[in-house]
N, CA, C and O of each residue as an XYZ file, in Angstrom:
380
protein
N      27.760      3.195    -27.692
C      27.548      1.766    -27.507
C      27.888      1.344    -26.079
O      27.172      0.548    -25.471
N      28.993      1.887    -25.550
C      29.402      1.521    -24.196
C      28.424      2.051    -23.158
O      28.145      1.369    -22.172
N      27.896      3.258    -23.362
C      26.929      3.816    -22.415
C      25.615      3.051    -22.462
O      24.917      2.945    -21.453
N      25.277      2.518    -23.630
C      24.060      1.722    -23.760
C      24.172      0.418    -22.972
O      23.208      0.006    -22.327
N      25.325     -0.230    -23.014
C      25.558     -1.443    -22.246
C      25.521     -1.120    -20.757
O      24.961     -1.882    -19.968
N      26.108     -0.009    -20.375
C      26.105      0.412    -18.977
C      24.671      0.694    -18.508
O      24.315      0.372    -17.375
N      23.858      1.289    -19.371
C      22.459      1.573    -19.051
C      21.697      0.284    -18.768
O      20.938      0.218    -17.801
N      21.889     -0.744    -19.598
C      21.185     -2.007    -19.390
C      21.670     -2.723    -18.135
O      20.883     -3.409    -17.482
N      22.934     -2.583    -17.784
C      23.428     -3.171    -16.540
C      22.783     -2.502    -15.330
O      22.391     -3.179    -14.379
N      22.675     -1.189    -15.364
C      22.028     -0.465    -14.257
C      20.552     -0.835    -14.174
O      20.034     -1.056    -13.079
N      19.869     -0.904    -15.311
C      18.458     -1.271    -15.333
C      18.250     -2.681    -14.794
O      17.303     -2.926    -14.048
N      19.115     -3.596    -15.162
C      19.011     -4.968    -14.671
C      19.228     -5.033    -13.166
O      18.555     -5.805    -12.483
N      20.140     -4.250    -12.643
C      20.377     -4.218    -11.198
C      19.179     -3.654    -10.446
O      18.809     -4.170     -9.392
N      18.579     -2.612    -10.974
C      17.405     -2.020    -10.336
C      16.233     -2.992    -10.348
O      15.538     -3.134     -9.342
N      16.009     -3.654    -11.461
C      14.903     -4.598    -11.546
C      15.143     -5.819    -10.668
O      14.193     -6.373    -10.115
N      16.380     -6.243    -10.531
C      16.696     -7.346     -9.628
C      16.422     -6.963     -8.181
O      16.009     -7.802     -7.382
N      16.649     -5.713     -7.846
C      16.364     -5.230     -6.503
C      14.870     -5.347     -6.196
O      14.500     -5.721     -5.083
N      14.011     -5.036     -7.161
C      12.574     -5.107     -6.926
C      12.054     -6.542     -6.881
O      10.970     -6.784     -6.350
N      12.799     -7.487     -7.423
C      12.407     -8.890     -7.311
C      12.443     -9.329     -5.852
O      11.644    -10.168     -5.436
N      13.360     -8.768     -5.077
C      13.403     -9.071     -3.651
C      12.110     -8.639     -2.962
O      11.646     -9.324     -2.051
N      11.523     -7.526     -3.373
C      10.252     -7.099     -2.811
C       9.134     -8.088     -3.144
O       8.237     -8.311     -2.331
N       9.188     -8.672     -4.326
C       8.189     -9.682     -4.682
C       8.315    -10.903     -3.791
O       7.305    -11.433     -3.329
N       9.527    -11.356     -3.542
C       9.708    -12.500     -2.659
C       9.302    -12.170     -1.234
O       8.772    -13.027     -0.527
N       9.541    -10.950     -0.806
C       9.096    -10.530      0.514
C       7.571    -10.543      0.592
O       7.008    -10.957      1.605
N       6.906    -10.098     -0.455
C       5.451    -10.147     -0.513
C       4.956    -11.589     -0.484
O       3.954    -11.886      0.167
N       5.640    -12.475     -1.175
C       5.276    -13.887     -1.171
C       5.400    -14.474      0.230
O       4.525    -15.223      0.664
N       6.467    -14.148      0.937
C       6.660    -14.661      2.296
C       5.597    -14.105      3.231
O       5.042    -14.851      4.039
N       5.301    -12.820      3.140
C       4.289    -12.213      4.002
C       2.917    -12.816      3.726
O       2.161    -13.083      4.660
N       2.590    -13.032      2.459
C       1.301    -13.624      2.104
C       1.186    -15.050      2.618
O       0.137    -15.445      3.128
N       2.241    -15.813      2.490
C       2.161    -17.197      2.971
C       2.104    -17.251      4.494
O       1.430    -18.125      5.040
N       2.778    -16.361      5.190
C       2.686    -16.321      6.649
C       1.307    -15.862      7.118
O       0.782    -16.362      8.112
N       0.737    -14.919      6.402
C      -0.580    -14.414      6.769
C      -1.669    -15.459      6.541
O      -2.659    -15.497      7.272
N      -1.489    -16.302      5.536
C      -2.496    -17.326      5.209
C      -2.095    -18.707      5.702
O      -2.570    -19.711      5.169
N      -1.235    -18.778      6.703
C      -0.815    -20.031      7.344
C      -0.179    -21.002      6.351
O      -0.469    -22.198      6.382
N       0.672    -20.504      5.488
C       1.413    -21.339      4.556
C       0.750    -21.560      3.217
O       1.324    -22.213      2.345
N      -0.445    -21.033      3.032
C      -1.161    -21.207      1.769
C      -0.985    -19.975      0.894
O      -1.185    -18.844      1.338
N      -0.613    -20.210     -0.343
C      -0.441    -19.128     -1.306
C      -1.333    -19.432     -2.503
O      -1.374    -20.561     -2.992
N      -2.037    -18.421     -2.962
C      -2.958    -18.577     -4.082
C      -2.195    -18.856     -5.380
O      -1.119    -18.306     -5.614
N      -2.762    -19.700     -6.196
C      -2.163    -20.001     -7.493
C      -2.147    -18.764     -8.388
O      -1.215    -18.566     -9.168
N      -3.164    -17.949     -8.273
C      -3.226    -16.723     -9.066
C      -2.114    -15.765     -8.641
O      -1.528    -15.078     -9.478
N      -1.827    -15.721     -7.345
C      -0.728    -14.885     -6.859
C       0.606    -15.357     -7.439
O       1.425    -14.539     -7.856
N       0.823    -16.661     -7.467
C       2.065    -17.193     -8.028
C       2.175    -16.914     -9.522
O       3.254    -16.596    -10.022
N       1.053    -17.033    -10.234
C       1.068    -16.711    -11.666
C       1.355    -15.233    -11.895
O       2.073    -14.881    -12.831
N       0.803    -14.368    -11.053
C       1.068    -12.934    -11.216
C       2.527    -12.614    -10.913
O       3.101    -11.720    -11.534
N       3.136    -13.330     -9.968
C       4.575    -13.157     -9.734
C       5.383    -13.569    -10.959
O       6.360    -12.912    -11.319
N       4.969    -14.657    -11.594
C       5.648    -15.089    -12.811
C       5.512    -14.081    -13.937
O       6.457    -13.849    -14.691
N       4.341    -13.487    -14.048
C       4.115    -12.483    -15.095
C       5.017    -11.269    -14.877
O       5.664    -10.791    -15.808
N       5.052    -10.778    -13.642
C       5.883     -9.596    -13.390
C       7.367     -9.905    -13.547
O       8.128     -9.051    -14.001
N       7.785    -11.104    -13.181
C       9.191    -11.470    -13.368
C       9.549    -11.552    -14.847
O      10.620    -11.104    -15.258
N       8.663    -12.118    -15.637
C       8.931    -12.210    -17.072
C       8.900    -10.838    -17.746
O       9.638    -10.595    -18.701
N       8.048     -9.948    -17.249
C       8.031     -8.588    -17.807
C       9.352     -7.888    -17.500
O       9.890     -7.175    -18.347
N       9.866     -8.087    -16.308
C      11.160     -7.502    -15.964
C      12.274     -8.093    -16.820
O      13.185     -7.383    -17.245
N      12.194     -9.394    -17.067
C      13.185    -10.026    -17.941
C      13.090     -9.466    -19.353
O      14.107     -9.238    -20.008
N      11.876     -9.248    -19.814
C      11.670     -8.714    -21.159
C      12.235     -7.299    -21.292
O      12.704     -6.913    -22.363
N      12.191     -6.532    -20.211
C      12.737     -5.176    -20.259
C      14.252     -5.160    -20.410
O      14.808     -4.210    -20.961
N      14.921     -6.191    -19.930
C      16.384     -6.201    -19.973
C      16.959     -7.129    -21.035
O      18.162     -7.076    -21.291
N      16.159     -7.963    -21.654
C      16.660     -8.931    -22.636
C      16.523     -8.349    -24.034
O      15.412     -8.110    -24.507
N      17.654     -8.121    -24.695
C      17.623     -7.540    -26.040
C      18.585     -8.249    -26.984
O      19.104     -7.633    -27.915
N      18.826     -9.522    -26.755
C      19.846    -10.189    -27.554
C      19.298    -10.739    -28.870
O      19.826    -10.430    -29.939
N      18.248    -11.549    -28.797
C      17.724    -12.161    -30.020
C      16.218    -11.990    -30.074
O      15.545    -11.983    -29.044
N      15.698    -11.853    -31.275
C      14.258    -11.667    -31.465
C      13.484    -12.904    -31.044
O      12.388    -12.784    -30.497
N      14.026    -14.086    -31.286
C      13.326    -15.323    -30.928
C      13.141    -15.408    -29.418
O      12.089    -15.841    -28.949
N      14.146    -15.003    -28.657
C      14.033    -15.005    -27.207
C      12.977    -14.033    -26.714
O      12.225    -14.341    -25.788
N      12.919    -12.863    -27.329
C      11.911    -11.869    -26.957
C      10.516    -12.398    -27.256
O       9.598    -12.225    -26.453
N      10.354    -13.038    -28.401
C       9.054    -13.597    -28.751
C       8.655    -14.741    -27.815
O       7.478    -14.875    -27.480
N       9.598    -15.553    -27.397
C       9.295    -16.628    -26.456
C       8.893    -16.076    -25.089
O       7.965    -16.587    -24.462
N       9.577    -15.054    -24.633
C       9.220    -14.441    -23.358
C       7.830    -13.803    -23.445
O       7.025    -13.932    -22.522
N       7.554    -13.117    -24.551
C       6.246    -12.487    -24.726
C       5.136    -13.526    -24.798
O       4.050    -13.311    -24.260
N       5.398    -14.642    -25.454
C       4.365    -15.689    -25.528
C       4.165    -16.357    -24.164
O       3.048    -16.756    -23.836
N       5.223    -16.483    -23.370
C       5.083    -17.031    -22.017
C       4.242    -16.102    -21.146
O       3.424    -16.564    -20.350
N       4.441    -14.799    -21.295
C       3.625    -13.825    -20.562
C       2.168    -13.946    -20.968
O       1.281    -13.923    -20.114
N       1.911    -14.074    -22.257
C       0.537    -14.218    -22.741
C      -0.108    -15.489    -22.204
O      -1.275    -15.463    -21.813
N       0.617    -16.593    -22.175
C       0.076    -17.849    -21.648
C      -0.260    -17.711    -20.166
O      -1.299    -18.199    -19.721
N       0.604    -17.055    -19.401
C       0.323    -16.857    -17.976
C      -0.888    -15.952    -17.758
O      -1.682    -16.190    -16.848
N      -1.034    -14.923    -18.578
C      -2.197    -14.040    -18.460
C      -3.477    -14.798    -18.787
O      -4.493    -14.620    -18.115
N      -3.434    -15.636    -19.804
C      -4.598    -16.467    -20.133
C      -4.905    -17.424    -18.985
O      -6.071    -17.663    -18.672
N      -3.862    -17.975    -18.353
C      -4.067    -18.856    -17.201
C      -4.736    -18.150    -16.042
O      -5.625    -18.711    -15.401
N      -4.316    -16.916    -15.763
C      -4.945    -16.144    -14.692
C      -6.406    -15.864    -15.028
O      -7.274    -15.971    -14.162
N      -6.679    -15.509    -16.270
C      -8.054    -15.246    -16.693
C      -8.924    -16.487    -16.543
O     -10.043    -16.403    -16.037
N      -8.422    -17.631    -16.975
C      -9.189    -18.887    -16.867
C      -9.444    -19.231    -15.404
O     -10.550    -19.635    -15.044
N      -8.436    -19.075    -14.569
C      -8.624    -19.371    -13.145
C      -9.659    -18.445    -12.513
O     -10.505    -18.901    -11.743
N      -9.603    -17.166    -12.823
C     -10.560    -16.224    -12.243
C     -11.969    -16.426    -12.775
O     -12.945    -16.278    -12.040
N     -12.069    -16.758    -14.027
C     -13.388    -16.855    -14.663
C     -14.077    -18.189    -14.388
O     -15.278    -18.219    -14.121
N     -13.325    -19.303    -14.452
C     -13.966    -20.610    -14.405
C     -13.660    -21.418    -13.145
O     -14.535    -22.138    -12.663
N     -12.473    -21.325    -12.607
C     -12.109    -22.158    -11.461
C     -12.529    -21.498    -10.150
O     -13.113    -22.150     -9.285
N     -12.229    -20.195    -10.000
C     -12.582    -19.461     -8.787
C     -13.499    -18.285     -9.129
O     -13.094    -17.138     -8.946
N     -14.718    -18.526     -9.618
C     -15.553    -17.401    -10.059
C     -16.101    -16.564     -8.896
O     -16.380    -15.381     -9.087
N     -16.262    -17.137     -7.710
C     -16.849    -16.402     -6.595
C     -15.813    -15.876     -5.623
O     -16.174    -15.360     -4.565
N     -14.550    -15.991     -5.948
C     -13.490    -15.541     -5.057
C     -13.264    -14.046     -5.260
O     -12.719    -13.626     -6.281
N     -13.685    -13.250     -4.281
C     -13.569    -11.796     -4.386
C     -12.376    -11.251     -3.618
O     -12.196    -10.035     -3.545
N     -11.566    -12.116     -3.049
C     -10.417    -11.626     -2.291
C      -9.349    -11.120     -3.238
O      -9.175    -11.636     -4.341
N      -8.650    -10.118     -2.794
C      -7.595     -9.511     -3.603
C      -6.226     -9.769     -2.968
O      -5.338     -8.922     -3.056
N      -6.049    -10.919     -2.336
C      -4.795    -11.216     -1.650
C      -3.682    -11.573     -2.615
O      -2.519    -11.609     -2.213
N      -3.991    -11.835     -3.856
C      -2.956    -12.271     -4.773
C      -2.400    -11.137     -5.613
O      -1.586    -11.397     -6.500
N      -2.791     -9.907     -5.384
C      -2.212     -8.794     -6.138
C      -1.612     -7.786     -5.237
O      -1.079     -6.780     -5.705
């Protein structure tokens, strides 16, 4: 039991370290585009952050289901934006 708690602490620290890379990517993207950041890029950052949270959150089933449903809503939002709002946008700057 104690090693399992230690494992989740190490995993949470590693995943927190990679969140810094996401923020660095956000800063580089906004500097490259003169302060403009794509909405799809921001949604994809939210999806990856929630996936990382889901990997480390194991306390209650209701919380896991809420995080999973939030991820699904964000994925649907990205799909709607790509399909209907920005259908001719072929740039891949947001991934």
